[in-house]
N, C-alpha and C positions, 0 to 999 in steps of 0.2 A: 696816593696815600690817603688813608682814612684816619680821622681824628675823632676820638670819643672822649668827651669831657664829663667827669663825674664828681659830684660833691662828696667829700669824705668828712669824717669827724675831725681830722686835723687840717683840712683845707680843700684842695682840689687835686684830682688825679687826671692826667691826660694819657690816653692810650693811643699810640700811633701804630698802625698796622699797614701792611702792603709795602709800597715802594718807599721805605724810610730807612735811612742809615743812622745808626746810633750816634756816629760822629757829628752829624748835622744837628741833632738835638742837643748834644753836649756843647757845640759851638753856639747855638741859640741861647743856652743857659749862661754860658760865659759872657756873651755880649750883653745880656740882661744884667748880670751881676756887676759888670764893669761900666755900665752906663753907655755902652756903644750901640744900643738899639733904642728905637722910639716906638716900640710896639705897645707899650703900656704907659700910663701916666705915672708920674713920680709918686702920686698918692697911692696908686695900686702897688708899686714896687715897695713902698715902705711897709705895706701890710704883709709882705712875704718874708717869713722868717728863715725858710730853708728851701732849697731846690735840689732834688735828687733824681738822677737819671739811672734807669736800670733796664735790663733786657738785652736783646741782640738785634742786629739788622733785621728789619721786617716785622719786629714786635718789640717796640720800645715804650717804656712807661716813664713819665715825668710826674713826680710827686711834688706838689707845692704845699708847704706848711704855712699856715697863717690865716688871718681873717679875710680871705678873698672869696668873691662869689664866682660861681660857674660862669655867669654872664660876663664878668670882667675879663676872665681868662679866654673865653671864646672870642671876645672882641680883640684881645691882644694877639691871639693866634691868626686872626683874619688879617692883621696888619704886619705880621712877621715877614721880613724880607728873606730871611733864611729859608722859611717854609714855602713862600710863594714865588720867589724869583729864581730859585736854584742858583743863586750866586752867593757871594760872601763866604 
């Protein structure tokens, strides 16, 4: 799976390509929204106003709206159990 993190005018966009299932990205977002993940600090979570998943398996986009930096999101992706352990 390839991850490309881009800064946008509304926040940050993450493009997932290759071996990625949309369902796994939706699960990651749900875990984040309900506090079931530890991939980002509470401080970062508070900055995110909206999370939206689009696309299809093999080409999924996650748009994060809010005052978050590209670096904060890259660090969170590196810690994500859903993305890195293939479990959960």
